[in-house]
C-alpha positions in Angstrom: 115.4 -89.5 17.1 113.5 -89.1 13.8 114.7 -86.9 11.1 112.4 -84.0 11.9 114.0 -84.1 15.3 117.5 -84.2 13.9 116.8 -81.1 12.0 115.7 -79.2 15.1 118.8 -80.4 16.9 121.0 -78.5 14.3 119.9 -75.1 15.3 120.6 -74.0 18.8 117.3 -72.1 19.5 115.2 -75.1 18.3 117.4 -77.7 20.0 116.8 -75.9 23.5 113.1 -76.4 22.6 113.5 -80.0 21.5 115.4 -80.9 24.8 112.7 -79.2 27.0 110.0 -81.1 25.1 111.9 -84.3 25.3 114.3 -84.5 28.3 115.1 -88.1 27.7 117.4 -86.9 24.9 119.8 -85.6 27.5 121.9 -88.5 28.3 124.8 -87.0 30.4 125.1 -83.4 31.7 128.2 -81.6 31.0 129.0 -78.7 33.4 131.7 -76.1 32.8 132.0 -73.9 36.0 134.8 -71.6 35.7 137.1 -74.0 33.7 136.1 -76.9 35.8 134.5 -79.6 33.7 132.2 -82.2 35.3 130.6 -84.8 33.2 127.6 -86.8 34.6 125.5 -86.0 37.7 126.4 -86.9 41.3 124.4 -85.0 43.9 127.2 -84.7 46.4 129.6 -83.2 43.5 127.0 -80.4 42.7 126.3 -79.6 46.3 130.2 -79.2 46.9 130.7 -77.2 43.4 127.9 -74.8 44.3 127.9 -74.9 48.1 124.4 -75.9 48.4 
């Protein structure tokens, strides 16, 4: 990430725009669902969590 992107990442509003523009910056999703934390993505876990 260059210095301009790092500056954008410091502000929550511009960080959202930065992540939308460059989704490869998202390395590992962290989900907090009613106090249950999940790190990473497994389709089966999300299906079970949300009853999909």
